[in-house]
C-alpha positions as CSV (number, residue, x, y, z in Angstrom):
1,M,-29.0,29.8,-1.2
2,S,-26.1,27.6,0.0
3,H,-22.6,28.9,0.2
4,F,-19.4,27.1,-1.0
5,A,-18.5,25.5,2.4
6,Q,-22.0,24.0,2.6
7,R,-21.7,22.6,-1.0
8,C,-18.4,21.0,0.1
9,G,-20.3,19.2,2.9
10,V,-18.1,20.4,5.7
11,H,-20.2,23.3,7.1
12,D,-22.3,22.5,10.2
13,A,-23.4,24.4,13.3
14,A,-20.0,23.9,14.9
15,R,-18.1,25.3,11.9
16,E,-20.6,28.2,11.7
17,A,-19.8,29.0,15.3
18,A,-16.1,28.8,14.6
19,C,-16.5,31.2,11.6
20,L,-18.3,33.7,13.9
21,Q,-15.6,33.4,16.6
22,T,-12.8,33.9,14.0
23,A,-14.6,37.0,12.6
24,R,-14.8,38.4,16.1
25,R,-11.1,37.7,16.7
26,I,-10.1,39.3,13.5
27,E,-12.0,42.5,14.4
28,A,-10.9,42.5,18.1
29,C,-7.2,42.1,17.3
30,G,-7.2,44.8,14.7
31,I,-6.2,42.4,11.9
32,E,-5.9,44.3,8.6
33,R,-5.0,41.4,6.3
34,V,-5.1,37.6,6.5
35,R,-2.8,35.1,4.7
36,L,-4.7,32.1,3.4
37,G,-2.1,29.3,3.2
38,W,-2.1,25.8,1.9
39,C,0.6,23.1,1.6
40,D,1.8,22.1,-1.9
41,A,3.3,18.7,-2.9
42,H,6.7,19.7,-1.6
43,G,5.5,20.7,1.9
44,M,5.8,24.4,1.2
45,L,3.2,26.9,2.1
46,R,1.6,28.9,-0.7
47,G,-1.5,31.1,-0.6
48,K,-3.2,34.5,-0.9
49,T,-3.4,37.5,1.2
50,L,-6.9,38.9,1.7
51,M,-8.0,42.1,3.4
52,A,-9.8,41.3,6.7
53,R,-13.4,41.8,5.3
54,A,-12.7,39.5,2.3
55,A,-11.0,36.9,4.5
56,I,-14.1,36.7,6.7
57,Q,-16.2,36.2,3.6
58,A,-13.9,33.5,2.4
59,L,-14.5,31.4,5.5
60,R,-17.8,30.4,3.9
61,A,-17.4,31.4,0.3
62,G,-13.8,30.3,-0.3
63,V,-11.5,32.1,-2.7
64,G,-10.3,31.1,-6.2
65,M,-6.7,29.9,-7.0
66,V,-5.1,29.0,-10.2
67,G,-5.0,25.2,-10.5
68,T,-1.4,25.1,-11.9
69,M,-0.3,25.9,-8.3
70,M,-0.7,22.2,-7.6
71,L,1.4,21.2,-10.6
72,K,4.7,22.9,-9.8
73,D,8.0,21.3,-9.2
74,T,10.6,22.7,-6.7
75,A,11.6,25.5,-9.2
76,D,8.0,26.5,-9.7
77,R,7.9,25.2,-13.2
78,T,4.6,23.5,-14.3
79,A,5.2,19.8,-14.9
80,W,2.1,19.5,-17.2
81,K,1.5,21.3,-20.5
82,V,-1.9,22.7,-19.4
83,F,-2.5,24.7,-22.5
84,E,-1.8,22.0,-25.1
85,P,-4.5,19.5,-26.3
86,G,-4.0,16.3,-24.3
87,G,-1.4,17.9,-22.1
88,T,-3.4,17.1,-19.0
89,A,-4.9,13.8,-20.2
90,D,-4.2,12.3,-16.8
91,L,-5.4,15.4,-14.9
92,P,-8.3,16.6,-17.1
93,R,-9.7,19.0,-14.4
94,F,-6.5,21.0,-14.6
95,A,-6.6,21.8,-18.3
96,G,-6.2,25.4,-19.2
97,A,-5.0,26.4,-15.7
98,A,-8.6,26.1,-14.5
99,N,-9.5,27.5,-11.2
100,L,-9.7,25.7,-7.9
101,M,-11.1,27.0,-4.6
102,L,-9.3,27.5,-1.3
103,L,-11.5,27.0,1.7
104,P,-10.1,28.1,5.1
105,D,-10.4,26.3,8.4
106,P,-11.8,28.9,10.8
107,A,-10.3,27.0,13.8
108,S,-6.8,27.5,12.4
109,F,-6.7,31.3,12.7
110,T,-3.7,32.7,14.4
111,A,-2.1,36.2,14.5
112,L,1.4,36.1,13.0
113,P,3.9,37.1,15.7
114,W,6.4,38.6,13.2
115,Q,4.0,40.7,11.2
116,A,1.8,43.3,12.9
117,H,-2.0,43.3,12.1
118,T,-1.7,40.1,10.0
119,G,-3.5,36.9,10.6
120,W,-3.2,33.4,9.0
121,L,-5.6,30.7,8.1
122,R,-4.9,27.1,7.0
123,C,-6.7,26.2,3.8
124,Q,-7.3,23.2,1.6
125,P,-8.0,23.2,-2.2
126,W,-11.4,22.1,-3.5
127,F,-12.8,21.8,-7.0
128,A,-15.4,24.4,-7.9
129,D,-18.2,21.9,-7.7
130,G,-17.5,21.3,-4.0
131,T,-15.6,18.0,-4.3
132,P,-12.2,17.5,-2.6
133,V,-9.0,17.6,-4.7
134,P,-7.5,14.1,-4.3
135,L,-4.0,15.5,-5.0
136,D,-4.1,17.7,-1.9
137,T,-1.5,16.2,0.4
138,R,-3.4,17.1,3.6
139,H,-6.4,15.2,2.1
140,V,-4.1,12.3,1.4
141,L,-3.2,12.1,5.1
142,Q,-6.8,12.6,6.2
143,Q,-7.7,9.6,4.0
144,A,-4.9,7.5,5.5
145,L,-6.1,8.4,9.0
146,A,-9.6,7.3,8.1
147,R,-8.3,3.9,7.1
148,L,-6.4,3.7,10.3
149,A,-9.5,4.6,12.3
150,Q,-11.4,1.8,10.6
151,A,-8.8,-0.6,12.0
152,G,-9.4,0.9,15.5
153,Y,-6.3,3.0,15.8
154,G,-5.0,6.5,15.8
155,L,-1.4,7.6,15.3
156,K,0.5,9.8,17.7
157,T,3.7,11.4,16.4
158,G,6.5,13.5,17.8
159,L,8.6,15.9,15.7
160,E,12.4,15.9,16.1
161,V,13.7,18.2,13.4
162,E,17.3,19.2,12.5
163,F,17.9,22.3,10.4
164,H,20.5,25.0,9.8
165,I,20.5,28.7,10.7
166,Y,22.9,31.2,9.1
167,R,23.5,35.0,9.6
168,I,22.9,36.9,6.4
169,T,25.9,39.0,5.4
170,D,24.8,40.3,2.0
171,T,21.5,40.2,0.2
172,S,22.7,41.8,-3.0
173,P,23.2,38.5,-4.9
174,Q,19.6,37.5,-4.1
175,L,18.0,40.9,-4.8
176,D,20.1,42.3,-7.6
177,P,17.8,42.4,-10.7
178,E,20.8,41.8,-12.9
179,L,21.3,38.4,-11.2
180,A,17.7,37.4,-11.2
181,G,17.1,33.7,-12.2
182,W,14.5,31.0,-12.1
183,P,15.0,30.1,-9.4
184,G,17.1,32.9,-7.9
185,L,20.2,32.9,-5.8
186,P,20.3,32.7,-2.0
187,P,21.8,35.5,0.1
188,M,25.4,35.4,1.3
189,V,25.7,34.0,4.8
190,E,28.0,33.1,7.7
191,M,27.5,30.5,10.4
192,I,25.9,31.2,13.8
193,H,28.2,28.6,15.5
194,P,31.3,26.7,14.3
195,G,29.9,23.2,15.1
196,Y,31.5,19.9,16.0
197,N,30.8,20.4,19.7
198,L,27.4,18.7,20.2
199,Q,25.1,20.4,22.6
200,A,27.9,22.7,23.8
201,E,26.7,25.3,26.4
202,A,29.1,27.9,24.9
203,M,27.6,27.5,21.4
204,I,24.1,27.8,22.7
205,D,25.1,31.2,24.1
206,M,26.8,32.1,20.8
207,A,23.6,31.3,18.9
208,D,21.3,32.7,21.5
209,E,19.6,35.5,19.4
210,P,18.4,33.3,16.5
211,L,17.4,30.5,18.9
212,A,15.4,32.9,21.0
213,I,13.6,34.0,17.8
214,V,12.8,30.4,17.0
215,M,11.5,29.8,20.5
216,R,9.3,33.0,20.6
217,T,7.9,32.3,17.1
218,A,7.0,28.7,17.9
219,Q,5.4,29.5,21.2
220,A,3.5,32.5,19.8
221,L,2.1,30.2,17.1
222,G,0.9,27.8,19.8
223,L,3.4,25.0,18.8
224,P,4.4,22.6,21.6
225,L,8.1,23.3,21.4
226,Q,10.0,21.2,24.0
227,S,13.6,21.9,23.4
228,L,16.2,23.7,21.2
229,E,19.6,22.2,20.9
230,I,23.0,22.7,19.2
231,E,23.4,19.8,16.8
232,L,26.8,18.5,15.7
233,G,27.2,20.2,12.4
234,P,28.4,23.8,11.8
235,S,25.4,26.2,12.2
236,Q,23.1,23.2,12.8
237,V,20.3,23.1,15.4
238,E,17.5,20.8,16.4
239,A,14.0,21.4,17.6
240,V,12.0,18.8,19.5
241,F,8.2,19.0,20.0
242,D,5.7,17.3,22.3
243,A,3.9,14.4,20.7
244,T,0.4,14.8,19.4
245,D,-2.0,13.3,16.9
246,A,-0.5,12.9,13.4
247,L,-2.7,15.4,11.6
248,T,-2.0,18.1,14.2
249,A,1.7,17.3,14.1
250,A,1.8,17.6,10.3
251,D,0.1,20.9,10.5
252,Q,2.6,22.1,13.1
253,M,5.5,21.1,11.0
254,V,4.3,23.1,8.1
255,L,3.6,26.1,10.3
256,F,6.9,25.8,12.1
257,R,9.1,25.7,9.0
258,N,7.3,28.6,7.4
259,G,7.2,30.7,10.6
260,V,10.8,30.4,11.6
261,R,12.1,31.1,8.1
262,Q,10.1,34.3,7.9
263,A,10.8,35.5,11.5
264,L,14.5,34.8,11.2
265,R,14.7,36.5,7.9
266,R,13.3,39.7,9.3
267,A,16.1,39.7,11.9
268,G,18.8,39.1,9.4
269,Y,19.1,35.3,9.5
270,H,18.6,32.6,6.9
271,A,17.1,29.3,8.1
272,T,17.1,26.3,5.8
273,F,15.5,22.9,6.1
274,M,17.6,21.6,3.1
275,C,19.2,18.3,4.2
276,R,22.8,19.3,3.2
277,P,23.4,23.0,2.7
278,P,25.9,23.7,-0.1
279,F,29.1,24.1,2.0
280,P,32.1,21.9,2.7
281,H,32.3,20.0,6.1
282,I,28.5,20.2,6.5
283,M,26.5,17.7,8.5
284,S,23.2,16.4,7.1
285,S,19.9,17.2,8.8
286,G,17.3,14.6,9.4
287,W,13.7,14.5,10.5
288,H,13.2,11.7,13.0
289,L,9.5,10.8,13.2
290,H,8.6,9.2,16.5
291,Q,5.3,7.3,16.2
292,S,3.0,5.1,18.3
293,L,-0.3,3.5,17.7
294,V,-3.1,4.6,19.9
295,Q,-6.1,2.4,20.7
296,M,-9.2,4.4,19.6
297,G,-11.7,1.8,20.8
298,L,-14.6,2.7,18.4
299,P,-13.7,1.8,14.8
300,H,-15.8,4.7,13.5
301,R,-14.7,7.4,15.9
302,S,-14.6,10.9,14.3
303,L,-11.3,12.1,13.1
304,A,-12.2,15.4,14.6
305,Q,-11.5,13.8,18.0
306,P,-7.7,13.2,18.3
307,P,-6.8,9.8,19.7
308,N,-6.2,9.9,23.4
309,G,-6.4,6.3,24.3
310,Q,-3.8,3.8,25.5
311,N,-0.5,3.5,23.8
312,A,-1.0,0.4,21.6
313,C,2.7,-0.1,21.1
314,M,3.3,-1.0,24.8
315,R,3.1,-4.5,26.1
316,D,2.9,-5.3,29.8
317,S,5.7,-7.9,29.8
318,P,8.0,-9.5,27.2
319,A,6.4,-12.2,25.1
320,P,7.4,-15.7,26.4
321,G,10.6,-17.0,24.9
322,T,11.8,-13.7,23.5
323,T,15.0,-11.8,23.9
324,P,15.7,-8.0,23.4
325,L,16.5,-8.8,19.8
326,D,12.9,-9.8,19.2
327,A,10.3,-7.1,18.5
328,Q,7.7,-8.7,20.8
329,H,10.1,-8.5,23.7
330,T,9.4,-4.7,23.6
331,L,6.5,-4.1,21.4
332,S,2.9,-5.3,21.4
333,D,1.8,-7.8,18.8
334,A,0.1,-5.0,16.8
335,A,3.2,-2.7,17.0
336,S,5.4,-5.6,15.9
337,H,3.2,-6.1,12.8
338,W,3.4,-2.3,12.3
339,L,7.2,-2.4,12.5
340,A,7.3,-5.2,10.0
341,G,5.1,-3.2,7.6
342,L,7.4,-0.2,7.9
343,L,10.3,-2.5,7.0
344,A,8.5,-4.2,4.2
345,H,7.7,-0.9,2.5
346,A,10.8,1.1,3.5
347,R,12.2,1.2,0.0
348,G,8.8,2.2,-1.4
349,M,8.2,5.0,1.2
350,T,11.7,6.5,0.8
351,A,10.7,9.1,-1.9
352,L,7.9,10.4,0.5
353,C,10.3,10.6,3.4
354,T,13.3,12.0,1.5
355,P,11.9,13.7,-1.6
356,T,14.8,15.8,-2.8
357,I,17.9,14.9,-4.8
358,N,20.0,16.6,-2.1
359,G,18.6,14.4,0.7
360,F,20.2,11.2,-0.5
361,A,23.7,12.3,0.3
362,R,22.7,11.9,4.0
363,F,22.7,8.1,3.8
364,R,26.3,7.3,4.6
365,P,28.0,5.0,7.1
366,N,28.4,6.1,10.7
367,A,26.5,9.4,10.1
368,L,23.5,8.7,12.5
369,A,21.5,8.1,9.3
370,P,20.3,4.8,8.0
371,Q,21.7,2.8,5.1
372,S,19.9,-0.6,5.4
373,V,16.3,-1.8,5.9
374,I,16.8,-2.8,9.5
375,W,15.5,-2.1,12.9
376,G,17.4,-1.7,16.2
377,Q,16.7,-1.6,19.9
378,D,17.6,2.0,20.8
379,N,20.1,2.1,17.9
380,R,20.5,5.4,16.1
381,G,22.2,3.9,13.1
382,A,19.1,1.8,12.2
383,L,16.3,2.8,9.9
384,L,13.8,2.1,12.6
385,R,14.7,2.6,16.3
386,V,12.5,1.0,18.9
387,V,12.5,3.1,22.1
388,G,11.1,1.9,25.4
389,G,10.3,-1.4,26.9
390,A,7.7,-3.6,28.4
391,G,5.6,-1.6,30.8
392,D,6.9,1.8,29.5
393,A,4.0,4.0,28.4
394,A,6.4,5.9,26.1
395,T,7.3,2.9,24.0
396,R,7.4,3.9,20.4
397,I,9.1,3.5,17.0
398,E,11.3,6.2,15.6
399,N,11.7,6.3,11.8
400,R,15.1,7.9,10.9
401,L,14.6,7.9,7.1
402,G,13.2,11.4,6.7
403,E,14.8,14.7,5.8
404,P,13.4,18.0,7.2
405,A,12.3,19.1,3.7
406,A,9.8,16.3,3.5
407,N,6.1,17.0,3.0
408,P,4.8,16.1,6.5
409,Y,1.4,14.9,5.3
410,L,3.0,12.5,2.8
411,Y,5.7,11.4,5.3
412,M,3.0,10.4,7.8
413,A,0.6,8.9,5.3
414,S,3.4,6.6,4.1
415,Q,3.9,5.3,7.6
416,I,0.1,4.6,8.0
417,H,-0.3,2.7,4.7
418,A,2.9,0.7,5.3
419,G,2.0,-0.1,8.9
420,L,-1.6,-1.0,8.0
421,D,-0.3,-3.6,5.5
422,G,1.8,-5.1,8.2
423,L,-1.2,-5.3,10.5
424,A,-3.4,-6.8,7.7
425,Q,-0.9,-9.4,6.8
426,R,0.3,-10.0,10.4
427,L,3.8,-9.6,9.2
428,Q,6.6,-10.4,11.6
429,P,9.9,-8.4,11.7
430,P,13.3,-10.1,11.7
431,Q,15.5,-9.8,14.8
432,A,17.0,-6.4,15.6
433,C,20.3,-5.6,14.0
434,K,23.3,-4.6,16.1
435,A,25.6,-3.6,13.2
436,P,23.5,-1.0,11.2
437,Y,26.4,-0.2,8.8
438,A,27.4,-3.8,7.9
439,E,27.6,-4.5,4.2
440,T,25.0,-7.2,4.3
441,G,21.3,-6.6,4.2
442,E,18.9,-4.8,1.9
443,K,19.8,-1.2,1.3
444,I,17.5,1.8,1.1
445,P,17.5,3.6,-2.3
446,T,20.5,5.7,-3.0
447,S,18.9,8.3,-5.4
448,L,15.6,10.0,-5.9
449,G,15.1,8.2,-9.2
450,E,15.6,4.8,-7.6
451,A,13.2,5.8,-4.8
452,L,10.5,6.8,-7.2
453,A,10.8,3.5,-9.0
454,E,10.4,1.7,-5.7
455,L,7.3,3.7,-4.9
456,Q,5.8,2.9,-8.3
457,A,6.5,-0.8,-7.7
458,D,5.0,-0.9,-4.2
459,E,1.5,-2.3,-4.6
460,A,0.3,-1.6,-1.0
461,L,1.5,2.1,-1.1
462,R,0.0,2.6,-4.5
463,A,-3.3,1.2,-3.3
464,G,-3.2,3.2,-0.1
465,L,-2.2,6.6,-1.6
466,G,-4.1,6.0,-4.8
467,E,-2.7,5.2,-8.3
468,D,-3.5,8.8,-9.5
469,F,-1.7,10.4,-6.6
470,V,1.4,8.2,-7.0
471,R,1.5,9.0,-10.7
472,Y,1.1,12.7,-10.0
473,F,3.8,12.8,-7.3
474,C,6.3,10.8,-9.4
475,R,5.8,13.1,-12.4
476,I,6.5,16.2,-10.5
477,K,9.6,14.7,-8.9
478,Q,10.8,13.3,-12.2
479,H,10.6,16.8,-13.6
480,E,13.0,17.9,-10.9
481,I,15.3,15.0,-11.7
482,E,15.4,15.8,-15.4
483,R,16.2,19.4,-14.8
484,H,19.0,18.4,-12.4
485,A,20.5,16.0,-14.9
486,D,20.4,18.9,-17.5
487,A,22.1,21.4,-15.2
488,K,25.7,22.1,-16.1
489,D,26.4,23.3,-12.6
490,K,24.9,20.8,-10.1
491,P,26.0,22.7,-6.9
492,D,24.5,25.9,-8.3
493,F,21.2,24.0,-9.0
494,E,21.0,22.9,-5.3
495,R,21.9,26.4,-4.1
496,R,19.1,27.9,-6.0
497,E,16.5,25.1,-5.9
498,Y,16.9,24.0,-2.3
499,F,19.1,26.4,-0.2
500,A,17.3,29.5,-1.3
501,R,13.8,28.2,-0.9
502,I,13.6,25.3,1.5
């Protein structure tokens, strides 16, 4: 009799060997419980904790989860009326809070460094009949990468993530049952450094304890952390990671955010990936996504094999007759088309790169954040920054549109579908901009509502992501917008909804 993983069509001899190896590691490491985590629409980890024996069984049999977990907004409110007739007409398989199944990836097992005798496994949701759930954001990126592979390319990405760390001074507002809310309050905090002294040596020393926790946690989780730096804003820091294939990088981002928040909390610190924490004189945090096309060679190469070919963004010498203001002076023909696709769909992808109401306050002049749909040659005020030059194997495109709260699978999938449209249509970008904050030029959306409208109007992104997924994502985010509009105290909304949870 077949087990659930076989019915899903993902279990073969290699996966069976991985299941056996993971079972041995669980037993050898004295693991008592295993957290089975999956990433929701907002990029947050959710999951179940199983005892070691049950977790080993779940490697093949899966474990049930309530389907409404996929229908939650950022306050954990269900955006569909699942118990009313017709309430899930557009999502019929979710009616009545029907069960889904979580299936772990045995190769993802890791022992959590901040919690003794506890392991972790990455999961994806499946329908009970063994078919994938198309609303699963990791599945969305997997589908995008499959399209990219058909074009003969892979995507290599590097994470450059800004966030804030605070020292907790009082947890009573958050844990007082008389003050409980939906969502609840964050703890009271103080800064770990005063800011406005970029990469200052003295401030690194002042923030040494929490930064050391971040470093040890990331390294213990096997994440390729390259550097930790003091950013400009008060209590703001930045983590930079080695580049890797896009799916691995997205997995790493999810694990990093979750891990450092939990490890820091145990030591008395509060980390937040909210773009603009609710304090005066704050500096916005961005997530700058470095990306380069990689030549895969074989169009049907397995996605289980990360792309490791030549950087397809690099050109050996500038195209004849070009200047540094022309994309083809620096980028290959394919990368120039990719850049043009990113520009053509920049407004449509904004909601996937900056998916919170709070994140749109970042887009202001001279703030190292973009305002217009432009690209620049090594210009940090532009939406897209081209880094490198002819003959430079590290040549790449940096998208500066994202916020650190973004769902990494959707952020990266949006790049692929936009870039692929640029390749398919052989689009050409305009010349580079030297004045990124000039009043002229097309502007990026200034609110989440405007960004959702642009996503719904973008035919290429709708086709790539799927009409059903775009409708699903927009409904969840519209639910958030409506509750924010109804909130009498907007700053309190953001404290509870974003600062306490993200």
